N, CA, C and O atoms as a CHARMM CRD file, in Angstrom:
* protein
*
  116
    1    1 MET  N      0.65800  -1.33000  -0.04100 PROA 1      0.00000
    2    1 MET  CA     0.03500  -0.01900  -0.15100 PROA 1      0.00000
    3    1 MET  C      0.85100   1.42900   0.08600 PROA 1      0.00000
    4    1 MET  O      0.43100   2.48700  -0.38200 PROA 1      0.00000
    5    2 PRO  N      1.99500   1.32900   0.82900 PROA 2      0.00000
    6    2 PRO  CA     2.79500   2.64700   1.04900 PROA 2      0.00000
    7    2 PRO  C      3.42900   2.74900  -0.21200 PROA 2      0.00000
    8    2 PRO  O      3.71300   3.88400  -0.59500 PROA 2      0.00000
    9    3 ARG  N      3.73800   1.66600  -1.01600 PROA 3      0.00000
   10    3 ARG  CA     4.37100   1.78500  -2.56400 PROA 3      0.00000
   11    3 ARG  C      3.58100   2.51200  -3.38600 PROA 3      0.00000
   12    3 ARG  O      4.06600   3.34000  -4.15700 PROA 3      0.00000
   13    4 SER  N      2.13800   2.24700  -3.29400 PROA 4      0.00000
   14    4 SER  CA     0.98100   2.79000  -4.11900 PROA 4      0.00000
   15    4 SER  C      0.75000   4.29800  -3.97700 PROA 4      0.00000
   16    4 SER  O      0.36100   5.07300  -4.85000 PROA 4      0.00000
   17    5 ILE  N      1.08200   4.56900  -2.64700 PROA 5      0.00000
   18    5 ILE  CA     0.70400   6.05600  -2.42800 PROA 5      0.00000
   19    5 ILE  C      2.17000   6.92700  -2.77900 PROA 5      0.00000
   20    5 ILE  O      2.11300   8.14900  -2.91400 PROA 5      0.00000
   21    6 LYS  N      3.17100   6.36000  -2.88100 PROA 6      0.00000
   22    6 LYS  CA     4.39300   7.13700  -3.05600 PROA 6      0.00000
   23    6 LYS  C      4.51000   7.13400  -4.72000 PROA 6      0.00000
   24    6 LYS  O      5.14100   7.99600  -5.33200 PROA 6      0.00000
   25    7 LYS  N      3.84900   6.10100  -5.31100 PROA 7      0.00000
   26    7 LYS  CA     4.06400   5.98500  -6.64700 PROA 7      0.00000
   27    7 LYS  C      2.91700   6.97200  -7.35700 PROA 7      0.00000
   28    7 LYS  O      3.07600   7.54400  -8.43500 PROA 7      0.00000
   29    8 GLY  N      1.68900   7.04900  -6.48900 PROA 8      0.00000
   30    8 GLY  CA     0.51800   7.83800  -7.07100 PROA 8      0.00000
   31    8 GLY  C      1.03100   9.14700  -7.58200 PROA 8      0.00000
   32    8 GLY  O      1.00400   9.42000  -8.78200 PROA 8      0.00000
   33    9 PRO  N      1.59000  10.11600  -6.48400 PROA 9      0.00000
   34    9 PRO  CA     1.84700  11.52000  -6.88500 PROA 9      0.00000
   35    9 PRO  C      2.78100  11.31800  -8.00000 PROA 9      0.00000
   36    9 PRO  O      2.45400  11.95000  -9.00400 PROA 9      0.00000
   37   10 PHE  N      3.74400  10.68600  -8.10000 PROA 10     0.00000
   38   10 PHE  CA     4.84800  10.58700  -8.75600 PROA 10     0.00000
   39   10 PHE  C      4.31800  10.38800 -10.45100 PROA 10     0.00000
   40   10 PHE  O      4.65000  11.07400 -11.41800 PROA 10     0.00000
   41   11 ILE  N      3.61900   9.50100 -10.41700 PROA 11     0.00000
   42   11 ILE  CA     3.16400   9.26200 -11.92600 PROA 11     0.00000
   43   11 ILE  C      2.01000  10.23700 -12.24500 PROA 11     0.00000
   44   11 ILE  O      1.77800  10.59800 -13.39900 PROA 11     0.00000
   45   12 ASP  N      1.31100  10.64000 -11.20100 PROA 12     0.00000
   46   12 ASP  CA     0.48500  11.86700 -11.44800 PROA 12     0.00000
   47   12 ASP  C      1.11600  13.06300 -12.09600 PROA 12     0.00000
   48   12 ASP  O      0.59700  13.70000 -13.01300 PROA 12     0.00000
   49   13 LEU  N      2.27100  13.31300 -11.55000 PROA 13     0.00000
   50   13 LEU  CA     3.09900  14.52200 -12.03600 PROA 13     0.00000
   51   13 LEU  C      3.63800  14.15200 -13.27400 PROA 13     0.00000
   52   13 LEU  O      3.72300  15.08600 -14.07200 PROA 13     0.00000
   53   14 HSD  N      4.05400  12.98300 -13.69300 PROA 14     0.00000
   54   14 HSD  CA     4.53600  12.69100 -15.14900 PROA 14     0.00000
   55   14 HSD  C      3.42200  12.93200 -16.22800 PROA 14     0.00000
   56   14 HSD  O      3.52500  13.44600 -17.34200 PROA 14     0.00000
   57   15 LEU  N      2.26800  12.38600 -15.54800 PROA 15     0.00000
   58   15 LEU  CA     0.74800  12.30900 -16.61200 PROA 15     0.00000
   59   15 LEU  C      0.58700  13.70200 -16.82100 PROA 15     0.00000
   60   15 LEU  O      0.41900  14.08800 -17.97700 PROA 15     0.00000
   61   16 LEU  N      0.61200  14.49000 -15.91900 PROA 16     0.00000
   62   16 LEU  CA     0.14600  15.71100 -16.07600 PROA 16     0.00000
   63   16 LEU  C      1.09100  16.58100 -16.81300 PROA 16     0.00000
   64   16 LEU  O      0.59500  17.60300 -17.28600 PROA 16     0.00000
   65   17 LYS  N      2.26200  16.39200 -16.99000 PROA 17     0.00000
   66   17 LYS  CA     3.14700  16.83900 -17.76400 PROA 17     0.00000
   67   17 LYS  C      2.93600  16.49000 -19.55400 PROA 17     0.00000
   68   17 LYS  O      2.88100  17.31400 -20.46700 PROA 17     0.00000
   69   18 LYS  N      2.86000  15.16800 -19.62100 PROA 18     0.00000
   70   18 LYS  CA     2.21200  14.73000 -20.77700 PROA 18     0.00000
   71   18 LYS  C      0.73600  15.13100 -21.06500 PROA 18     0.00000
   72   18 LYS  O      0.51300  15.50800 -22.21600 PROA 18     0.00000
   73   19 VAL  N     -0.01200  15.11200 -20.43600 PROA 19     0.00000
   74   19 VAL  CA    -1.49200  15.68700 -20.70400 PROA 19     0.00000
   75   19 VAL  C     -1.11000  17.00200 -21.22100 PROA 19     0.00000
   76   19 VAL  O     -1.32000  17.29300 -22.39800 PROA 19     0.00000
   77   20 ASP  N     -0.50100  17.89500 -20.31300 PROA 20     0.00000
   78   20 ASP  CA    -0.25700  19.42300 -20.91500 PROA 20     0.00000
   79   20 ASP  C      0.28400  19.55400 -22.27300 PROA 20     0.00000
   80   20 ASP  O     -0.12900  20.36800 -23.09900 PROA 20     0.00000
   81   21 LYS  N      1.02200  18.89600 -22.41800 PROA 21     0.00000
   82   21 LYS  CA     1.85200  18.95900 -23.74600 PROA 21     0.00000
   83   21 LYS  C      0.67600  18.39600 -24.74900 PROA 21     0.00000
   84   21 LYS  O      0.16600  19.17600 -25.55300 PROA 21     0.00000
   85   22 ALA  N      0.38200  17.43100 -24.70300 PROA 22     0.00000
   86   22 ALA  CA    -1.01700  16.82000 -25.92800 PROA 22     0.00000
   87   22 ALA  C     -1.85900  17.97600 -25.65100 PROA 22     0.00000
   88   22 ALA  O     -2.09400  18.53500 -26.72200 PROA 22     0.00000
   89   23 ILE  N     -2.40600  18.56600 -24.68600 PROA 23     0.00000
   90   23 ILE  CA    -3.54500  19.65800 -24.78700 PROA 23     0.00000
   91   23 ILE  C     -2.84700  20.71500 -25.63400 PROA 23     0.00000
   92   23 ILE  O     -3.51000  21.28100 -26.50300 PROA 23     0.00000
   93   24 ALA  N     -1.43200  21.06300 -25.43600 PROA 24     0.00000
   94   24 ALA  CA    -1.11100  22.23300 -25.98400 PROA 24     0.00000
   95   24 ALA  C     -0.96400  22.07400 -27.65300 PROA 24     0.00000
   96   24 ALA  O     -1.06700  22.90200 -28.55800 PROA 24     0.00000
   97   25 THR  N     -0.67300  20.61300 -27.64800 PROA 25     0.00000
   98   25 THR  CA    -0.36900  20.47000 -29.28500 PROA 25     0.00000
   99   25 THR  C     -1.77500  20.52100 -29.97700 PROA 25     0.00000
  100   25 THR  O     -1.84700  21.16200 -31.02600 PROA 25     0.00000
  101   26 LYS  N     -2.85300  19.93300 -29.51200 PROA 26     0.00000
  102   26 LYS  CA    -4.02800  19.90900 -29.95100 PROA 26     0.00000
  103   26 LYS  C     -4.52100  21.14500 -30.16700 PROA 26     0.00000
  104   26 LYS  O     -5.06700  21.41100 -31.23800 PROA 26     0.00000
  105   27 SER  N     -4.36800  22.20100 -29.01400 PROA 27     0.00000
  106   27 SER  CA    -4.89900  23.32600 -29.13500 PROA 27     0.00000
  107   27 SER  C     -4.28000  24.26500 -30.37000 PROA 27     0.00000
  108   27 SER  O     -4.92700  25.03200 -31.08200 PROA 27     0.00000
  109   28 LYS  N     -2.76500  23.97800 -30.42800 PROA 28     0.00000
  110   28 LYS  CA    -2.27900  24.64900 -31.66900 PROA 28     0.00000
  111   28 LYS  C     -2.95300  24.09900 -32.93400 PROA 28     0.00000
  112   28 LYS  O     -2.96800  24.89200 -33.87600 PROA 28     0.00000
  113   29 ARG  N     -3.43800  23.05900 -33.11400 PROA 29     0.00000
  114   29 ARG  CA    -3.78200  22.48000 -34.36900 PROA 29     0.00000
  115   29 ARG  C     -5.30800  23.26300 -34.37800 PROA 29     0.00000
  116   29 ARG  O     -6.08300  23.09500 -35.32000 PROA 29     0.00000
């Protein structure tokens, strides 16, 4: 369980950056 909590925010940050880039690319198009 503690591993999931530690991995949660870490992956969330990575996903947020990827999503932000994807949205920016879609917005430009």
